[in-house]
Structure formats: structure tokens, C-alpha cells
C-alpha positions as CSV (number, residue, x, y, z in Angstrom):
1,M,-41.5,9.7,-83.5
2,S,-39.3,7.0,-84.8
3,S,-40.3,3.4,-84.9
4,T,-38.0,2.8,-82.0
5,Q,-39.7,5.4,-79.8
6,E,-43.1,3.9,-80.8
7,G,-41.9,0.4,-79.7
8,G,-42.2,-1.3,-83.1
9,N,-40.2,-4.3,-84.3
10,S,-36.8,-2.7,-83.6
11,S,-34.5,-3.9,-80.9
12,G,-35.6,-0.9,-78.9
13,G,-39.2,-2.1,-79.2
14,R,-38.2,-5.5,-77.9
15,L,-36.5,-3.9,-74.9
16,W,-39.7,-2.0,-74.1
17,T,-41.6,-5.3,-74.4
18,L,-39.2,-7.1,-72.1
19,A,-39.4,-4.3,-69.6
20,G,-43.2,-4.4,-69.6
21,L,-43.1,-8.1,-69.1
22,L,-40.7,-7.8,-66.1
23,V,-43.0,-5.2,-64.5
24,A,-46.0,-7.5,-65.1
25,L,-44.1,-10.3,-63.4
26,A,-43.3,-8.0,-60.5
27,G,-47.1,-7.3,-60.3
28,F,-47.8,-11.0,-60.0
29,A,-45.0,-11.5,-57.4
30,L,-46.0,-8.6,-55.2
31,S,-49.7,-9.5,-55.4
32,L,-48.9,-13.1,-54.4
33,W,-46.6,-11.8,-51.6
34,T,-49.5,-9.6,-50.4
35,A,-51.9,-12.5,-50.5
36,L,-49.7,-14.8,-48.5
37,T,-48.1,-12.3,-46.1
38,Y,-51.1,-10.0,-45.2
39,F,-54.2,-12.0,-46.1
40,E,-52.6,-15.5,-45.5
41,G,-54.6,-16.8,-48.5
42,L,-57.8,-16.7,-46.5
43,P,-61.2,-14.9,-46.9
44,H,-61.6,-12.1,-44.3
45,I,-64.8,-10.2,-45.2
46,E,-68.3,-11.5,-45.9
47,D,-68.0,-10.9,-49.6
48,E,-64.9,-13.1,-49.8
49,I,-66.5,-15.9,-47.7
50,A,-69.5,-15.9,-50.0
51,Y,-67.3,-16.0,-53.2
52,V,-65.3,-18.9,-51.8
53,W,-68.5,-20.8,-50.9
54,Q,-69.9,-20.3,-54.4
55,A,-66.7,-21.3,-56.1
56,R,-66.5,-24.5,-54.1
57,V,-70.0,-25.4,-54.9
58,I,-69.1,-25.1,-58.6
59,A,-65.8,-26.9,-58.3
60,E,-67.0,-29.8,-56.2
61,S,-70.4,-30.4,-57.7
62,G,-70.6,-28.6,-61.1
63,R,-73.8,-26.9,-59.8
64,I,-74.7,-23.4,-58.8
65,T,-76.9,-24.3,-55.8
66,T,-77.1,-26.8,-53.0
67,P,-80.1,-28.1,-51.0
68,T,-80.9,-26.0,-48.0
69,P,-79.5,-27.7,-44.9
70,T,-81.3,-28.6,-41.7
71,C,-81.5,-25.4,-39.6
72,P,-80.2,-23.0,-42.2
73,E,-79.3,-20.4,-39.6
74,C,-77.1,-23.0,-37.9
75,F,-75.1,-23.2,-41.2
76,L,-74.8,-19.5,-41.6
77,V,-72.7,-18.3,-44.6
78,P,-72.8,-14.5,-45.1
79,F,-74.5,-13.4,-48.3
80,V,-75.5,-17.0,-49.1
81,V,-79.3,-17.2,-49.2
82,D,-81.8,-20.0,-48.8
83,Y,-84.8,-19.8,-51.2
84,N,-87.3,-22.4,-52.4
85,G,-85.3,-25.2,-50.7
86,Q,-82.0,-24.2,-52.4
87,R,-78.9,-22.4,-51.1
88,F,-76.9,-20.1,-53.3
89,G,-74.8,-17.0,-53.1
90,K,-76.3,-13.6,-53.9
91,Y,-73.4,-12.6,-56.1
92,P,-73.4,-13.1,-60.0
93,P,-71.7,-16.2,-61.3
94,G,-68.8,-14.6,-63.2
95,W,-66.2,-14.4,-60.4
96,P,-67.1,-17.6,-58.6
97,A,-66.9,-19.5,-61.8
98,A,-63.3,-18.1,-62.4
99,L,-62.3,-18.7,-58.8
100,A,-63.7,-22.3,-59.0
101,L,-60.8,-23.1,-61.4
102,G,-58.4,-22.2,-58.6
103,E,-60.4,-24.2,-56.1
104,A,-60.4,-27.3,-58.4
105,A,-56.6,-27.0,-58.8
106,H,-56.1,-26.4,-55.1
107,A,-54.3,-23.2,-56.1
108,R,-56.9,-20.6,-55.1
109,V,-54.3,-18.2,-53.8
110,L,-52.7,-17.9,-57.3
111,V,-55.8,-16.8,-59.1
112,N,-55.9,-13.1,-58.3
113,P,-52.1,-12.6,-58.4
114,L,-52.1,-14.2,-61.9
115,L,-54.9,-11.9,-63.0
116,A,-53.0,-9.0,-61.4
117,G,-49.9,-9.7,-63.4
118,L,-52.0,-10.0,-66.6
119,S,-53.7,-6.6,-65.9
120,V,-50.3,-4.9,-65.4
121,W,-49.2,-6.2,-68.8
122,L,-52.5,-4.9,-70.4
123,I,-52.0,-1.5,-68.7
124,Y,-48.6,-1.4,-70.3
125,L,-50.1,-2.2,-73.7
126,L,-52.8,0.4,-73.2
127,G,-50.4,3.2,-72.2
128,K,-48.1,2.3,-75.2
129,R,-51.1,2.2,-77.5
130,L,-52.5,5.6,-76.5
131,F,-49.2,7.4,-75.9
132,N,-45.8,5.7,-76.1
133,P,-43.9,2.8,-74.6
134,L,-42.4,5.0,-71.8
135,T,-45.8,6.1,-70.7
136,G,-47.1,2.5,-70.8
137,L,-44.1,1.3,-68.7
138,L,-44.5,4.1,-66.2
139,A,-48.2,3.4,-65.9
140,A,-47.5,-0.3,-65.3
141,L,-44.9,0.6,-62.6
142,L,-47.3,3.0,-60.9
143,T,-49.9,0.2,-60.9
144,V,-47.6,-2.4,-59.3
145,L,-46.7,0.1,-56.5
146,S,-50.3,1.1,-55.9
147,P,-51.6,0.1,-52.4
148,F,-55.1,0.1,-54.0
149,F,-53.9,-2.4,-56.6
150,L,-52.0,-4.7,-54.2
151,M,-54.8,-4.8,-51.5
152,N,-57.4,-5.9,-54.1
153,S,-55.0,-8.2,-56.0
154,G,-54.1,-10.0,-52.8
155,S,-57.7,-10.5,-51.7
156,L,-60.3,-13.0,-52.8
157,L,-62.6,-10.2,-54.2
158,S,-63.7,-10.1,-57.8
159,H,-61.9,-6.9,-58.8
160,A,-58.8,-8.4,-60.3
161,W,-60.9,-10.5,-62.7
162,S,-63.2,-7.6,-63.6
163,L,-60.1,-5.4,-64.2
164,V,-58.7,-7.8,-66.8
165,L,-62.1,-7.9,-68.5
166,A,-62.4,-4.1,-68.6
167,L,-58.9,-3.9,-70.0
168,G,-59.5,-6.6,-72.6
169,F,-62.7,-4.8,-73.7
170,T,-61.0,-1.4,-73.9
171,L,-58.0,-2.7,-75.9
172,A,-60.3,-4.7,-78.3
173,W,-62.5,-1.7,-78.8
174,L,-59.6,0.5,-79.8
175,D,-58.4,-2.2,-82.2
176,L,-61.9,-2.7,-83.6
177,F,-62.6,1.0,-84.4
178,G,-59.1,2.3,-84.6
179,P,-56.4,2.2,-87.4
180,P,-56.0,-1.3,-88.8
181,R,-53.2,-3.3,-87.0
182,G,-53.4,-6.6,-88.9
183,I,-55.7,-8.2,-86.3
184,P,-58.7,-10.0,-87.8
185,R,-62.0,-8.1,-87.1
186,W,-63.8,-11.2,-86.0
187,L,-61.2,-11.6,-83.3
188,T,-61.5,-8.1,-81.9
189,I,-65.3,-8.3,-82.1
190,S,-65.2,-11.5,-80.2
191,V,-62.8,-10.3,-77.5
192,A,-64.7,-7.0,-77.0
193,G,-68.1,-8.7,-76.8
194,L,-67.0,-11.5,-74.6
195,C,-65.1,-9.3,-72.2
196,L,-67.9,-6.8,-71.7
197,G,-70.5,-9.6,-71.4
198,A,-68.3,-11.5,-68.8
199,L,-67.9,-8.2,-66.9
200,A,-71.7,-7.9,-66.7
201,L,-71.8,-11.5,-65.4
202,T,-69.2,-10.5,-62.7
203,R,-70.0,-6.9,-61.7
204,P,-73.1,-5.7,-63.6
205,L,-73.1,-2.1,-62.4
206,T,-69.4,-1.8,-63.1
207,A,-70.0,-3.1,-66.6
208,V,-72.5,-0.2,-67.1
209,G,-70.0,2.3,-65.9
210,V,-67.1,1.0,-68.0
211,A,-69.4,0.9,-71.1
212,L,-70.9,4.4,-70.8
213,P,-68.2,6.3,-72.8
214,F,-68.0,3.5,-75.4
215,G,-71.8,3.7,-75.7
216,V,-71.5,7.3,-76.6
217,H,-68.7,6.5,-79.0
218,A,-70.8,3.7,-80.6
219,V,-73.7,6.2,-81.3
220,V,-71.2,8.6,-83.0
221,L,-69.7,5.7,-85.0
222,F,-73.2,4.5,-86.0
223,V,-74.2,7.9,-87.3
224,R,-71.0,8.8,-89.0
225,G,-69.6,5.4,-90.0
226,G,-70.2,3.4,-93.1
227,R,-71.8,0.0,-93.5
228,A,-68.7,-1.9,-92.4
229,V,-68.5,0.0,-89.1
230,R,-72.2,-0.6,-88.4
231,L,-71.8,-4.3,-89.1
232,R,-68.9,-4.4,-86.6
233,L,-71.0,-2.5,-84.0
234,A,-73.9,-4.9,-84.6
235,G,-71.7,-8.0,-84.2
236,F,-70.2,-6.7,-81.0
237,A,-73.6,-5.7,-79.6
238,L,-75.2,-9.0,-80.3
239,L,-72.4,-11.0,-78.7
240,A,-72.2,-8.7,-75.6
241,A,-76.0,-8.9,-75.2
242,A,-76.0,-12.7,-75.6
243,V,-73.4,-13.1,-72.9
244,T,-75.0,-10.5,-70.6
245,G,-78.3,-12.4,-71.1
246,L,-76.8,-15.3,-69.1
247,Y,-77.1,-13.0,-66.0
248,F,-80.9,-13.2,-66.2
249,L,-80.7,-16.9,-67.0
250,W,-78.7,-17.3,-63.8
251,Q,-81.3,-15.4,-61.8
252,Y,-84.0,-17.6,-63.2
253,A,-82.1,-20.7,-62.4
254,V,-81.5,-19.8,-58.7
255,T,-84.8,-18.0,-57.9
256,G,-87.3,-19.0,-60.6
257,D,-87.7,-15.4,-61.6
258,A,-85.3,-13.9,-64.2
259,L,-85.8,-10.4,-62.8
260,L,-85.4,-11.2,-59.1
261,N,-82.1,-9.9,-57.8
262,P,-80.7,-12.3,-55.2
263,Y,-79.2,-9.3,-53.4
264,T,-82.6,-8.4,-52.1
265,L,-83.1,-11.9,-50.7
266,W,-80.4,-11.2,-48.1
267,W,-81.2,-7.5,-47.6
268,P,-84.5,-6.2,-49.1
269,Y,-83.0,-2.7,-49.3
270,D,-79.9,-3.8,-51.2
271,K,-81.0,-2.1,-54.4
272,V,-79.8,0.4,-57.0
273,G,-81.5,3.7,-57.3
274,F,-82.9,6.5,-55.1
275,G,-85.8,6.9,-52.7
276,P,-87.3,5.0,-49.8
277,G,-86.5,1.3,-49.6
278,V,-83.0,1.8,-51.2
279,G,-80.4,1.6,-48.5
280,V,-80.5,1.3,-44.7
281,S,-82.0,4.7,-43.9
282,A,-85.8,5.3,-43.8
283,E,-85.6,8.0,-46.4
284,G,-83.5,5.8,-48.7
285,N,-80.7,6.8,-51.0
286,S,-80.7,10.4,-52.3
287,L,-78.5,12.5,-54.6
288,T,-77.2,14.4,-51.6
289,K,-76.1,11.2,-49.9
290,A,-74.7,9.8,-53.2
291,L,-72.5,12.8,-53.8
292,F,-71.3,12.7,-50.2
293,H,-70.4,9.0,-50.6
294,A,-68.6,9.7,-53.9
295,R,-66.6,12.5,-52.3
296,F,-65.7,10.3,-49.4
297,S,-64.6,7.4,-51.7
298,L,-62.6,9.7,-53.9
299,G,-61.0,11.2,-50.8
300,V,-59.9,7.7,-49.8
301,G,-58.6,7.2,-53.3
302,S,-56.5,10.4,-53.1
303,H,-54.3,8.4,-50.6
304,D,-54.7,4.8,-51.6
305,L,-54.4,5.1,-55.3
306,F,-50.7,5.6,-55.5
307,G,-49.8,5.9,-51.8
308,W,-49.3,9.7,-52.2
309,P,-51.4,11.2,-49.4
310,Y,-53.8,13.8,-50.8
311,L,-51.7,13.9,-54.0
312,S,-52.6,10.7,-55.9
313,Y,-54.6,12.8,-58.5
314,V,-52.0,15.5,-58.8
315,F,-50.8,14.6,-62.3
316,L,-54.2,13.6,-63.8
317,P,-55.0,17.1,-65.2
318,F,-51.7,17.1,-67.1
319,G,-52.3,13.7,-68.4
320,L,-55.7,14.8,-69.7
321,F,-54.1,17.7,-71.4
322,A,-51.4,15.5,-72.9
323,G,-54.1,13.3,-74.4
324,R,-56.5,16.1,-75.4
325,K,-56.2,15.2,-79.1
326,K,-56.4,11.4,-78.6
327,P,-60.0,10.0,-78.6
328,G,-58.8,6.8,-77.0
329,A,-57.5,8.8,-74.0
330,W,-60.9,10.4,-73.5
331,L,-62.6,7.1,-73.8
332,L,-60.3,5.8,-71.1
333,A,-60.9,8.8,-68.8
334,G,-64.6,8.2,-69.4
335,T,-64.5,4.8,-67.9
336,A,-63.4,6.2,-64.5
337,A,-66.0,9.0,-64.8
338,G,-68.6,6.5,-65.7
339,L,-67.9,4.3,-62.6
340,V,-68.2,7.3,-60.3
341,A,-71.5,8.3,-62.0
342,V,-73.2,4.8,-61.9
343,Y,-72.1,4.1,-58.3
344,L,-74.0,7.2,-57.3
345,L,-77.0,4.9,-57.6
346,Y,-75.6,2.5,-55.0
347,W,-76.4,3.4,-51.4
348,T,-73.0,2.9,-49.7
349,P,-69.4,4.0,-50.3
350,A,-66.3,1.8,-50.2
351,W,-63.1,2.5,-48.3
352,L,-61.7,-0.7,-46.5
353,F,-59.9,-1.9,-49.7
354,G,-59.8,1.6,-51.0
355,P,-62.6,3.0,-53.2
356,R,-63.0,-0.5,-54.7
357,Y,-66.3,0.3,-56.5
358,Y,-64.1,2.5,-58.8
359,Y,-61.3,-0.1,-59.1
360,E,-61.8,-0.8,-62.8
361,G,-61.0,2.9,-63.4
362,L,-57.4,2.2,-62.2
363,P,-56.1,1.9,-65.8
364,A,-57.4,5.4,-66.5
365,A,-55.7,6.8,-63.4
366,A,-52.4,5.0,-64.0
367,V,-52.1,5.8,-67.8
368,L,-53.2,9.4,-67.5
369,T,-50.9,9.9,-64.4
370,A,-48.0,8.5,-66.3
371,A,-48.9,10.7,-69.3
372,G,-49.0,13.7,-67.1
373,I,-45.6,13.0,-65.6
374,A,-44.1,12.4,-69.1
375,W,-45.7,15.7,-70.4
376,L,-44.4,17.7,-67.5
377,A,-41.0,16.3,-68.1
378,G,-40.9,17.8,-71.6
379,K,-40.0,16.5,-75.0
380,P,-36.7,14.6,-75.5
381,A,-35.7,16.8,-78.3
382,A,-35.7,19.9,-76.1
383,R,-33.6,18.6,-73.3
384,Q,-30.3,19.7,-74.8
385,K,-30.9,23.2,-73.2
386,W,-30.5,23.8,-69.5
387,P,-34.1,25.0,-68.8
388,A,-35.5,21.8,-70.3
389,R,-33.0,19.7,-68.3
390,A,-34.0,21.6,-65.2
391,R,-37.7,20.9,-65.9
392,L,-36.9,17.2,-66.4
393,G,-34.9,17.1,-63.2
394,A,-37.6,18.8,-61.2
395,V,-40.4,16.5,-62.4
396,C,-38.3,13.4,-61.9
397,L,-37.4,14.6,-58.4
398,A,-41.0,15.3,-57.5
399,A,-42.3,12.0,-58.9
400,G,-39.3,10.1,-57.3
401,I,-40.1,11.6,-53.8
402,L,-43.7,10.6,-54.1
403,I,-42.9,7.1,-55.2
404,A,-40.2,6.6,-52.6
405,G,-42.6,7.9,-49.9
406,D,-45.1,5.2,-51.0
407,I,-42.6,2.4,-51.0
408,L,-40.9,3.3,-47.7
409,F,-43.9,4.6,-45.6
410,Y,-47.4,4.5,-47.0
411,L,-47.5,1.1,-48.7
412,P,-46.1,-0.9,-45.7
413,L,-48.4,0.8,-43.3
414,R,-51.5,0.4,-45.4
415,L,-50.8,-3.3,-46.1
416,Q,-50.1,-3.8,-42.4
417,M,-53.6,-2.4,-41.6
418,M,-55.1,-5.4,-43.6
419,K,-53.3,-8.1,-41.6
420,G,-55.6,-10.0,-39.4
421,L,-58.6,-8.0,-40.8
422,Y,-61.7,-8.6,-38.6
423,G,-59.7,-10.9,-36.4
424,V,-59.1,-13.6,-39.1
425,H,-55.7,-15.4,-38.8
426,A,-54.4,-18.6,-40.2
427,S,-53.6,-19.6,-36.6
428,D,-57.3,-19.8,-35.9
429,L,-57.5,-22.9,-38.1
430,A,-54.5,-24.6,-36.5
431,P,-56.5,-26.7,-34.0
432,F,-58.1,-28.5,-36.9
433,Q,-54.9,-29.1,-38.8
434,T,-52.9,-31.0,-36.3
435,A,-52.1,-34.7,-36.9
436,E,-54.4,-35.6,-34.0
437,A,-57.3,-33.6,-35.3
438,R,-56.9,-35.0,-38.8
439,S,-57.0,-38.5,-37.4
440,L,-60.5,-37.9,-36.1
441,P,-63.4,-39.5,-38.0
442,P,-65.9,-37.2,-39.8
443,T,-66.8,-34.5,-37.2
444,L,-69.6,-32.0,-36.7
445,V,-68.1,-29.0,-35.0
446,I,-70.7,-26.9,-33.1
447,V,-69.0,-23.5,-32.6
448,H,-70.0,-21.4,-29.6
449,P,-68.7,-17.9,-30.4
450,K,-67.8,-15.7,-27.4
451,D,-68.0,-12.3,-29.0
452,D,-68.9,-12.3,-32.7
453,W,-70.0,-14.6,-35.6
454,I,-66.6,-14.2,-37.3
455,E,-65.2,-16.6,-34.7
456,Y,-67.3,-19.2,-36.5
457,G,-67.1,-17.7,-40.0
458,R,-63.3,-17.8,-40.1
459,L,-63.4,-21.6,-39.7
460,L,-65.6,-22.1,-42.8
461,D,-62.6,-22.3,-45.0
462,L,-62.0,-25.8,-43.7
463,S,-65.5,-27.0,-44.5
464,S,-67.1,-28.0,-47.8
465,P,-70.4,-26.4,-48.8
466,M,-71.5,-29.9,-49.8
467,L,-71.2,-30.8,-46.0
468,D,-69.1,-33.9,-46.8
469,S,-65.7,-32.7,-45.6
470,Q,-64.0,-34.1,-42.5
471,F,-65.1,-31.1,-40.5
472,I,-68.3,-29.3,-41.0
473,F,-69.0,-26.3,-38.8
474,T,-72.3,-25.1,-37.4
475,I,-72.9,-22.0,-35.3
476,S,-74.7,-22.8,-32.0
477,Q,-78.2,-21.6,-31.8
478,E,-80.9,-22.7,-29.4
479,P,-80.4,-26.2,-27.9
480,G,-83.2,-27.6,-29.9
481,D,-81.6,-26.3,-33.1
482,D,-78.3,-27.8,-32.2
483,M,-79.9,-31.1,-31.5
484,S,-81.7,-31.1,-34.9
485,V,-78.4,-30.6,-36.6
486,I,-76.8,-33.5,-34.6
487,R,-79.7,-35.8,-35.6
488,A,-79.2,-34.8,-39.2
489,F,-75.6,-36.1,-39.1
490,P,-75.9,-39.2,-36.9
491,Q,-72.7,-40.8,-38.1
492,R,-70.5,-37.9,-37.2
493,L,-68.6,-37.3,-34.0
494,V,-69.7,-34.1,-32.3
495,W,-67.2,-31.5,-31.1
496,D,-68.5,-28.5,-29.1
497,Y,-65.9,-25.8,-29.9
498,F,-65.3,-22.6,-27.9
499,P,-63.0,-20.2,-29.8
500,G,-60.3,-18.6,-27.6
501,R,-60.4,-21.4,-25.0
502,I,-58.6,-24.7,-24.6
503,N,-60.6,-27.2,-26.5
504,P,-59.5,-30.8,-25.9
505,L,-60.2,-33.1,-28.8
506,P,-63.5,-34.9,-28.6
507,K,-63.5,-38.5,-27.3
508,I,-64.2,-41.2,-29.8
509,D,-66.8,-43.7,-28.6
510,G,-67.3,-47.2,-29.9
511,N,-69.4,-46.0,-32.8
512,H,-66.5,-44.1,-34.3
513,Q,-63.6,-46.5,-34.0
């Protein structure tokens, strides 16, 4: 291949780079559009509510816990636990710390879309690195149009951040142990170690799955490589281990026990492994259940991955064949396989946002699918003859029909399914955002749900976890519990709020003038 085809320093290379940047920009724009249009910039599921709560604690106080409030069940926050007099989220600190930057800048809604745009650019670089610029660009485009990608990028979940970390680690590893590219070794060691360590601080089991093929590669390199290679491996391993060690330091800081997983403080059965006590059933998780869950999640992915119902994996075998002589392609494929393998140990599947436990395998799917399409289309040099031109036309037609079907039908319908998820709408917050409501003094809002806790939970986005915002919300319990909360905030106006009904503003007595 010529330097232009490889995307070197020629004008052709600059055009490929510009095209990749434009697709990455489109990834940011479409993710932001999804976040604002379908998710309205709000948390909808328990995981998101907990992440936002944790992020706000970090942004507002610089701490990772807050004191347990009076009547903890009255101040229910899903997946936020009270232990030893402290309140903290069960989730590792990696994503809340990143999200806290958005909270501090009052730009939370931009965080995941920005990460999404960066990940699209990194996918372009990965496809270019392993195959060629065309494959990289096609992989980036497939990613941007993926319902799986847009649903997670528009949410407040941790996957956009962990995807960037997984991609950064993969690219740095390829630079660290591939042909020299003029990048200082200390830099690639640092990026690889920091990215994998930060991934462990964000999604520990995901980090294990992503690292599995690279661990095998590391053993081969250690056995076959020379002293310089072993020193690089040692430097990477030490840095990754040091950052990963912060996970146990965090567990010690919040629980007093470095080995106590906060997940089990919310649900004692929320563990990794097999057997009784793992998962909700009496017999626990089993290999049979795990395989069923994997099959179910992968089945969801056959639709949501690229919006090609039942056909989202159709080009993957051809991509694997195209990359059969490229060790980097097998490492990339191994990340997806590793994720499927390690999540056999987790007791539940994922489907609402697509098979999101496998989300960090998206680069493998996108790059290998793009490589499969390019391989089926044939080599450019052969396209002067009509059979090769017919082959190219057939492949382009088939891929074009699938992509058009996604854009016109599947993607709009799938995103529409996420609008108002679990009954959460921005309009639910409107009664507290009027000029009259904002003129109220600090107010304790006792929410009396009619049907479900989410009628209270969707209002938490207006409240500070430090319990010092204008409105703080509590979910009504027994009358004695409600009174204990009122006594704990004697200077606050009290508003009994009944979702779905007409709620006149509370009257301000002489103590609140």
C-alpha cells in the first residue's frame, strides 16, 4: 500500500484525518442530541441517580461520604448505603470523580457526549492502525450510528468513560509492544498503565475482561522478549497495579475494610461468582444460568449493536478473516470475548440500554465489522474488471440497505423507547422551578408517592446530597419518621407534596418571612 493509502503525511492522509475528526464531531453532536432530546439531561434509572449523588458529594464537598441523615430511609437514594454513620454510593469512585467535573462546571450533560466524541476518534485511530484509514473511518461511522452507542452516550452511566479508558489502553499497548512510531516509551507505559488502572477504578470486572487477552500476550512477550520488553512490561504492571490499588483504599475509606465490597451492603447477594448466595435465586448463579444470560444479552446486541435486526454480527466473521494475520486484531477481538467470559460470573444480564456489560467491546465489533465489509468489497486493484465491480456494488448495496434501515427505522424507534424511561420527565421538576417556587425560603419537601418511589426519586436531581439546597426532598414514611425529619430541619418551611395532584405552594408563616 502507498503512503497515501496508509494515511501518512500526504495530503490524502490529512483528508482521512479530517474525515475522522468530522465523524468524531458528529458522534459528540448526536450523543448530546440524544442526551437532551430523549433523556432530557436527567438520571432515569437507579444507577444514574446514585452516580449523580456521588458526583455531587465530590463536587460540593471534596469528600466521598456524607454523614448519615436523620431517618436514612426517609432520605432514600438508590444504591447509596449508610454504614458506620456515613452515607456513600456503592459504586467505585472512577466515574463519579469524572462526572463531578461536569457537576462542578454546571455542565453535566456535556460529559458523556464529549467522551463519546473522543471514543469515536480513538476508534478511527484503532481501525486505521490495525487495517487502513478507510476501515477506521467506516468503523467510526458505524459507531456513531449505533443505537447501542447513542443510548449509552446520552445517558449518565459510566460506559462512555470506561470506553475511552479501554481504547486508550488498547492503543497504548499496541504502541508499547508494536513497531516503533516515534512515541517515547515512558509515555506509552504511562498511558497504558493509567488507563487500565482507571478502568479498574470505574468498572473492575470490565477491566478484567478487557485485560484478559493482553494478559496472555504479556506472558508470551515475557517469555519470548528480551530485557527491554520485560522492563516495559514491569513498568506497565507496576503502574497499573498502583492505580488499581486505590480501589481497595477506597473500600477501606468508606467501610473500614479494604476487602468489603459496598455492593453487598445494599444487596448481600450482589456478588460475583457461582453458587448459593450469589444472585436472587435460592440456588444462586450457575453456569447454566450464566450461559442463558450471555445468550440473551448477545441476542439483544444482534439488534441494538448497529440497528440491524438479527444481523448486527453478520460481517464479524469476515472481519476476523481479514485480520487473521494481524496480532492486534486478535487482541481486539479478545477484549469482546473477555467481557462475555467474565460477565458469566455476574448473576444478571443487561438489555435496557443494550447489552451494556459488553459495551467496552464495541470497538472490536465496529472495527471488525468495518474490516469485514472492506474485505468483502474486494481489493481496489481488482476493481477494473466487471466481476470485482459487481462484488463491490453488491457489498455496498447490502451495507447501505442495513445502514439506511437503521437510520430511518430502528434508531428512531429504539431511542423513542428511552424517552420518559420509568416515568421520568423534565416536566416533573417544573413545579419547583417556577419563579414563585424559587422565591420560597429553604424548604423541606415531604413527598407522598401515589404509586412508586420513582415519583420521589425523580425529584432528587433538584436536591443537594449535602442537604443544604433550597429544596431537600424526603419520602414520607410513618408519621413519627416524618416528624423526626421536620424536627431535624427546624428552620425550613415544610411542603407536603403529592405527585400527580394539584399542589399549592406552602404558606409562609411569620418565621419564614
